[in-house]
C-alpha positions in Angstrom: -4.0 27.8 26.9 -1.6 30.7 27.6 -1.8 34.1 26.1 0.6 36.8 25.0 0.8 40.4 23.9 3.1 40.9 20.9 4.6 44.4 20.3 5.8 45.9 17.1 6.2 49.4 15.7 5.8 50.9 12.2 6.7 54.1 10.6 3.1 55.1 9.6 -0.4 54.8 10.8 -1.5 53.2 7.5 1.2 50.4 7.8 0.1 49.8 11.4 -3.5 49.5 10.4 -2.7 47.2 7.5 -0.6 44.8 9.6 -3.1 44.9 12.4 -6.1 44.2 10.1 -4.2 41.4 8.4 -3.3 39.7 11.7 -7.0 39.8 12.8 -8.4 38.7 9.4 -5.9 35.8 9.4 -7.1 34.8 12.9 -3.6 35.2 14.2 -4.8 37.9 16.7 -8.0 38.5 18.4 -7.4 42.2 18.8 -4.7 44.6 17.7 -4.5 48.1 19.2 -2.6 50.8 17.4 -1.1 53.5 19.6 0.5 56.6 18.3 2.2 58.5 17.2 4.9 57.7 19.7 8.6 58.8 19.8 11.2 56.1 19.5 14.9 56.6 20.3 17.2 53.7 19.3 20.6 52.8 17.8 20.5 51.9 14.1 23.1 52.3 11.3 25.7 53.5 13.8 23.6 56.4 15.1 21.0 57.2 17.6 17.7 57.5 15.7 14.8 59.7 16.9 11.7 58.8 15.0 7.9 59.0 15.1 6.3 55.5 15.1 3.0 53.7 15.7 3.0 50.8 18.2 0.8 47.7 17.7 -0.3 45.7 20.7 -1.3 42.3 19.4 -3.5 40.1 21.7 -3.2 36.4 20.8 -2.7 32.9 22.1 0.8 31.8 22.8 0.7 29.0 20.3 0.3 31.7 17.5 3.6 33.4 18.2 5.6 31.8 15.4 2.9 32.6 12.9 2.5 36.2 14.1 6.2 36.7 13.9 6.4 35.3 10.4 3.4 37.5 9.3 5.0 40.7 10.8 8.4 39.9 9.2 6.8 39.3 5.8 4.5 42.3 5.7 6.7 44.9 7.5 8.7 47.5 5.6 11.5 47.6 8.2 14.7 45.6 7.6 14.4 44.2 11.2 11.0 44.8 12.7 10.5 44.7 16.4 8.7 41.5 17.5 8.6 41.2 21.3 6.1 38.9 23.1 5.2 39.3 26.7 3.2 36.7 28.7 -0.3 37.5 30.0 -0.2 36.3 33.6 -3.8 36.9 34.4 -7.1 38.4 33.2 -10.7 37.8 33.0 -11.6 34.3 32.0 -14.2 35.6 29.5 -11.8 37.9 27.7 -9.1 35.3 27.5 -11.5 32.7 26.3 -12.6 35.2 23.6 -8.9 35.6 22.6 -8.5 31.9 22.3 -11.7 31.5 20.3 -10.8 34.3 17.8 -7.4 32.8 17.1 -8.6 29.4 16.1 
């Protein structure tokens, strides 16, 4: 079983908490950490945006990526929410086993 960390951002702490809680309750993620506020600079609507956001780090099994992506896209208020998955290349067997178990 391989594992991933999925990143997304939201415009509010409340939205981040709601998405994170929903992912954990649906067993799509073992753990979601909310970090913020952070400052995000990006191109959107033909301009460079400078916004305060909250970042979610979603710990999950790789085979849950499609379901996590669908959940975030459905529940998110952004027109095009960030969904980026990075592979976990190592870690403690106990923790990774816990991640797998919580996402079943």
